[in-house]
C-alpha positions in Angstrom: 121.3 115.3 70.3 117.6 114.7 71.5 117.0 111.7 69.3 120.4 110.2 70.2 119.7 110.6 73.9 116.2 109.2 73.5 117.6 106.1 71.8 120.2 105.5 74.4 117.8 105.8 77.3 114.9 103.9 75.7 115.7 100.5 77.3 115.3 102.2 80.7 112.7 104.9 80.0 110.4 102.8 77.9 109.5 100.3 80.6 109.3 103.1 83.2 106.8 105.0 81.1 104.8 101.8 80.8 104.8 101.3 84.5 103.7 104.9 85.1 100.9 104.6 82.6 99.7 101.4 84.2 99.8 102.9 87.7 97.9 105.9 86.5 95.3 103.8 84.7 94.8 101.6 87.8 94.4 104.7 90.0 91.8 106.2 87.7 89.8 102.9 87.6 90.0 102.5 91.4 88.9 106.1 92.0 86.1 105.6 89.5 84.8 102.7 91.5 85.3 104.3 94.9 83.7 107.6 93.9 80.8 106.4 91.8 77.7 108.1 93.1 75.4 105.2 92.0 77.5 102.6 93.8 77.7 104.7 96.9 73.9 105.1 96.9 73.5 101.3 96.5 75.9 100.8 99.4 73.8 103.2 101.5 70.6 101.3 100.6 72.3 98.0 101.5 73.5 99.5 104.8 70.0 100.6 105.7 68.6 97.2 104.8 71.2 95.5 107.1 70.1 97.9 109.9 66.5 97.0 109.4 67.2 93.3 109.4 69.2 93.7 112.7 72.5 92.6 111.2 74.3 95.8 112.4 73.7 98.1 115.3 72.7 101.7 115.2 76.2 102.8 116.0 77.7 100.7 113.2 75.1 102.1 110.8 75.9 105.7 111.8 79.6 105.2 111.4 79.3 103.5 108.0 76.7 106.1 106.8 79.1 108.9 107.8 81.9 107.4 105.7 79.5 106.8 102.7 78.2 110.4 102.9 81.8 111.7 102.9 82.6 109.7 99.8 79.4 110.9 98.1 80.3 114.5 98.9 83.8 113.9 97.5 82.3 112.2 94.4 80.1 115.3 93.7 83.0 117.6 94.2 85.1 115.6 91.7 82.2 115.7 89.2 81.9 119.5 89.4 85.7 119.9 89.1 85.8 118.2 85.7 
């Protein structure tokens, strides 16, 4: 009965499995970019440079730095959880 049911539902379940796989893959890629410690450090360096050049205020710098530090902390937690 299992093979018969699988064959009958294949036109519906096949594409759904593909969509779920694609969504999962895209999520993994996005999280990999968002929580990449090297990229976060590069963004922090860029942020500091923008502050030094006067492109952003001290308040903007502090707010952005806080977000980047939170992401860096989350990235480290994800790395230790693996």
